[in-house]
N, C-alpha and C positions, 0 to 999 in steps of 0.2 A: 217795534220788534217784540214778538211773543217771548215770554220768559224762557221757555224751553230752547228757543233759538238763541237767546242771549247767553244761556248757560253753555250751549255748544260753542258759541263764539269764544267764550272765555277758556273753555277746555281745549278746543282744537286750534285756537288762534287763527280762525278763518271767519270772515263775515258770512252770515247766513241770513237769507231773506225767504219769506214764504208767500206764494201766490195762492189764494184760496178761490177755487172755482167749482162750485158744487150746487146740486139741486136734489133734495131728498126724494126718494121714491122712484127715480128715473131708471130705466133699463139701460143696459150697456149699449144697445143699438143707438140710443139718442146721442151718445158721445162718440160715435164712430162715423168717419167720413162717408158720404153717400156712395162714393166709388166702390166701396167694399160690397155694397148690396147690388149695385149695377153689374158687378162682375161675378156675382154668385146668386144664382136662382135659389139655391138651398137656403142661404141666409136671408134672402128677401122674403121667402115663404114663411120662414120661422119668425121674422119680425112682424109679419102680418097677424100672427097669433096673439100679439099683445093687445090687451083690452084698454081702450082710451079711458082716462080718469080725469077728474076735474082739477086735481092739484098739481099735475106735472105733465110735461110732454112725453109721449112714448114713441113718436114716429122717428125713424132713423135720421140721424144727423142734426136734429133740431138744436140740442144743447151744444153739440160740437160747433155748429155754425155761429151760435150766439156767444159762447163762453170759452171756447178753446181756440178757434181760428184767429180771433182778434188778439190773442196774447202770444202768438207764435213768433212775434218779433222780439220778445224778451228772451235772452239766453237762459236756459235752465240746466241744471245738472242732475235732476232726478225727479221722480214723481211718487206720491203715495196715494193709495186708492182704497176706498171702502164702499162697496156697492155689490149688488147681486140679488137682493131679496126679491125684487120685482121679476127677475128672470126665472123664478120658480114656475112661471107660466110656460116657458119654453126652454127648459134646462139643457136639452140634448145638444144644442148648438152653442152653448155659452162659451166653451173653451175656444171654439173656432172664431167666434165674433170678437171675444175679448183679446185673443192673440192678434187678430187682424188690427184691432184698435191700437194696441201697443205698438205694433210695427208701423202703423200709419203715423202715429204721433212722432215716433223717432225719425221717420223720413221727413216729416214737416220741419222738425227742428234741426235736421241734419246732425243729430247727436244720438249716439247709442247709449242713452242715459239709463241708469238703473230704475226699475219700476217695482216698488214694494207695495203689497196689497194685503188686505185683511180677509180671511175666510169668513163667510157669513156665520153668525152666531146661532145657537139653538133657538128655535122659535116654533110655536104651534101654528103650522101652516094649514092644518086640517088634514083631510085624507091624503094618503100616499106619502112617499118619501121624497118629495120634490126638493126640499131643502138639502137633503143628503146628496142628491144628484148634482145640485149646484156646487156644493163643497167638493165633490169629486171632480167636477170640471175645473174648479179653481186649482186643485192639486195638479191636474194634468197641465194646466197653463204654466205653473211653476216648473214642472219637469221639462216642458217642451220649448219654453221661450227663455233664451239666455238673459242673464243679468236681471232676473226677477227674484223676489223673495215673498214668502207667505207667512202671515201671522195667524196662529190658531187661538181662538177665544172661547172654546167650549167650557172652560172652567170659570169664567168671570161674567157670565150672563146675569145671574142673580134671579131672573124671572123669565121663564120661557113664554110668557104671555106678553112680554115687552120686547119688541123687535130690536131695541137698542141696549147693548150691554151696560150695566150700571158702572162697572169699574173701567172707566176710560183712561185712567192714569196707567194701569198695567198695559192696556192696549197700546198706548203711545210709547211706552218704554220698550215694548217688544218690537215695534216698528223701528225705534231708534237703534235697537240692538243690531238689526239687519244692516242699517246704514253705517253704523260705527264699524262693524266688522268687515263688511264687504265693499263699502265705498271709501271710508276713511282709513281703513287698514289697522284699526285698533286690535290688539292681540288679546288673547285669553277671554274672549267674550262668547258665551253660549247664547246663540241667537235663534235657534230653532228647536222645537220639540221633536220627538220621534216621528219619522215619516216612513211609512211602509215601503220595504224594499223587495221582499220575496217570501214565498212560503214553500216549505218542504214537508212532505208527509213521512212520518216515521211510525209505522204500524198503524195504530188507531188514533194517533195524535198528529196535529198540525203544528209545525214550528214556524213562528213568524219572525222574520229578521227586519231590522230597522236601520235607517240612516239616523245620524244625530243621536246615537245611543251608545257611543263608544265607552262612556264611563258608567254604563249600566242604566237600568230602569227602576222605577219605584211606583208604588200605588199610594193613594191617599184614601184611607179607609181600611176595612177588614179584608176585603177581597176585591179583585178586579171586576169591573162591571161592563155591561154592554157588548160582550162578545157573543156572537152566534156562529154556529157551525152547521154544515150540511153535507150530505153525500150527493151522489149523482142524481138523486130524485129531486134535488132543488128545494127540499123541505128544511128550512132553517129552524134550529132549536137553540135554546139558551145553553151556553157552553161554560165549562169551568176553564179558567185561564190562570196560569201560574207563571210568574217571572222567573226566568233562569238567566242570570247575568244580563246580557243585552238582547235577549230573545223572550218571546212569550209562547208558552206551550198551551195549546187549546185542544180540548177534547170533551166528549160526551158519550156515555154508554149507549145512547140512542143512535149514534153515528159511528159504526165500527170502521167505515172506510171514508175518511174525510175527503171532500172534493173542494170545499170553499169555506172561507172564514170572512165574516163581516164584523167590523168594530165601529161602534158609535154611529151606525148607519141608519139614522132615522132623523126626523125633523127636530126632535127635542132632546136627544141624548146628551147628557153631561157626564161623560165618562171620566174615570179617575186614573188613567195611565199617564205617567210623566217620565221624563228623563231626570237624571240627578241634579240638573240645573233648575228643576221645578217647572219646566215648560211642558204643556200638554201635547199628547200625541194627536196627530190629525186623524179624523175619521177615514176609514178606507174599506174597501172590499177586495177580495182576491179574484172574484168571478166577474164575468161580463154578461150575466144572465139578465133577462128582462126585469125591470123594476116598475111596479105599478104605483 
């Protein structure tokens, strides 16, 4: 038994075991039953965009058939998941495929178990904001699929040229926070950083409201970073952002009539907005405009 599991056994007085089934670099499609693609031409077309590579399978259902289906006879009470980087090739359908995968696993186990996952870390994917789009799709999955939880790791990457965050202890503790609070019912645990809820425009300023910010927000550093603002012309400029209690006020003299705000919405952004528990805010955008 892993040490972390042993500690939880001692603290929770419940036996805990872990089944590890993983293959680095695989897309979400390979972990999803083939029926999902047989029933959706859209997802099948999206899966066909994935480029074959020598180090792992990318075809739909391959790792599901080999590494998930054989263990469905073992009862489980939850899953943790860290994947998504490969789906920067086809980010637009990630939320739909990922959600279908979660639902299909729950049906196979006949158990509506919790599913906690990690939002992909900042990394230099090259041109475009494909990493930001996958993070957005993961945030949508959390919002749309019940009994899920999402860990944000924008602050613990250490090197945006290394796809793996260096600080894996903090990553594991954040996953444990979701489980302890939402599965085991532990009280007084702050388990999520701020998540975008809504935007309101007040004159020439945009006011951003968050969930998981009830005790207030804070920055690490002299000023908030990685906020952009745009008007109806869709031209984003660097914005000034100021914390006011549990909101962030965003503005720029170049944008007298705000229409949209983006935060940490790029491949490599390591922004510095946190709640008072020291957990980072998830990247977000308030618009649905085309992203290249």
